[in-house]
Legacy VTK file of the C-alpha trace (Angstrom):
# vtk DataFile Version 3.0
C-alpha trace
ASCII
DATASET POLYDATA
POINTS 103 float
-0.063 0.081 -0.124
1.668 3.431 -0.921
2.120 5.756 1.653
0.642 9.337 1.147
1.190 10.734 4.733
4.702 11.520 5.451
6.242 12.691 8.743
8.633 15.860 8.012
9.256 17.042 11.308
9.441 15.904 14.861
11.315 12.670 14.352
12.909 12.751 17.567
10.076 11.618 19.542
10.309 7.899 21.178
8.785 5.258 19.174
5.451 3.548 20.249
4.429 0.281 18.905
0.719 -0.232 18.050
-1.198 -2.710 16.216
-3.925 -2.103 13.611
-5.850 -4.771 11.971
-3.335 -7.408 13.061
-0.110 -5.328 11.544
2.345 -3.957 13.969
2.723 0.103 13.302
5.449 2.059 14.871
4.379 5.543 15.686
6.259 8.021 17.754
5.051 9.390 21.093
2.313 12.155 21.155
0.912 11.127 17.742
-2.620 10.287 17.320
-3.917 7.023 16.016
-4.912 8.683 12.646
-1.506 9.931 12.201
0.201 6.600 13.207
-2.260 4.624 10.884
-1.874 7.085 7.841
1.944 7.400 8.082
2.293 3.176 8.184
0.203 3.610 4.738
-3.130 2.532 6.165
-6.409 4.145 5.721
-9.375 4.241 8.262
-12.449 3.162 6.214
-13.694 2.578 2.616
-15.942 4.905 1.256
-19.545 3.542 0.857
-19.769 5.309 -2.255
-16.930 4.823 -4.190
-15.203 2.071 -2.410
-12.077 4.212 -2.243
-9.985 4.270 1.304
-10.664 7.200 3.472
-8.587 9.174 6.071
-11.139 10.819 8.136
-12.983 13.916 7.512
-12.989 16.866 10.105
-9.977 15.694 11.654
-11.041 17.267 15.194
-13.168 14.574 16.562
-16.691 15.911 15.782
-17.588 13.873 12.714
-16.818 10.181 13.752
-15.753 9.691 10.261
-12.365 8.167 11.701
-13.766 5.687 14.324
-11.706 2.683 14.943
-12.545 -0.299 17.328
-10.913 -2.133 20.104
-11.062 -5.790 20.385
-13.881 -5.737 22.847
-15.950 -3.467 20.300
-15.250 -0.168 22.001
-14.986 2.974 19.751
-12.275 5.229 19.453
-11.758 8.521 17.506
-8.406 8.154 15.697
-7.938 11.903 15.171
-8.155 12.628 18.981
-6.874 9.720 20.654
-3.069 9.522 21.247
-1.293 6.288 20.965
-0.154 4.103 23.639
2.187 1.257 23.720
0.353 -1.959 23.105
-2.730 -0.304 21.966
-4.566 -2.613 19.178
-7.266 -1.299 17.204
-9.324 -2.248 13.907
-10.730 -0.158 11.055
-13.766 -2.652 10.683
-16.080 -3.137 13.414
-15.509 -6.717 15.354
-18.298 -8.987 14.489
-19.325 -9.014 18.244
-19.878 -5.420 18.348
-22.784 -5.697 15.868
-25.716 -7.542 17.261
-27.722 -9.207 14.383
-30.714 -7.221 12.812
-34.339 -8.650 14.241
-36.579 -8.686 11.309
LINES 1 104
103 0 1 2 3 4 5 6 7 8 9 10 11 12 13 14 15 16 17 18 19 20 21 22 23 24 25 26 27 28 29 30 31 32 33 34 35 36 37 38 39 40 41 42 43 44 45 46 47 48 49 50 51 52 53 54 55 56 57 58 59 60 61 62 63 64 65 66 67 68 69 70 71 72 73 74 75 76 77 78 79 80 81 82 83 84 85 86 87 88 89 90 91 92 93 94 95 96 97 98 99 100 101 102
């Protein structure tokens, strides 16, 4: 996957490893989840209209376009959640988080 988000400054901060969709991502201390995922060449979701990768919309925690999930189904806003060592997130909701619809 091509990287479209590049770090140009503040490269001196300590590295922090997280996991996104089962892949280890190295971020820097103080990064948000959004910055870490995009810098690693990832994306947050796929557009329901065009099927293209999306990276969030407002980037300030208001729109929920950048929501990621924890293993237990918890939701985090990637644009405003700082990375922490060992954090594991998923860009798709875990199946357990979505109960089946009752017809």
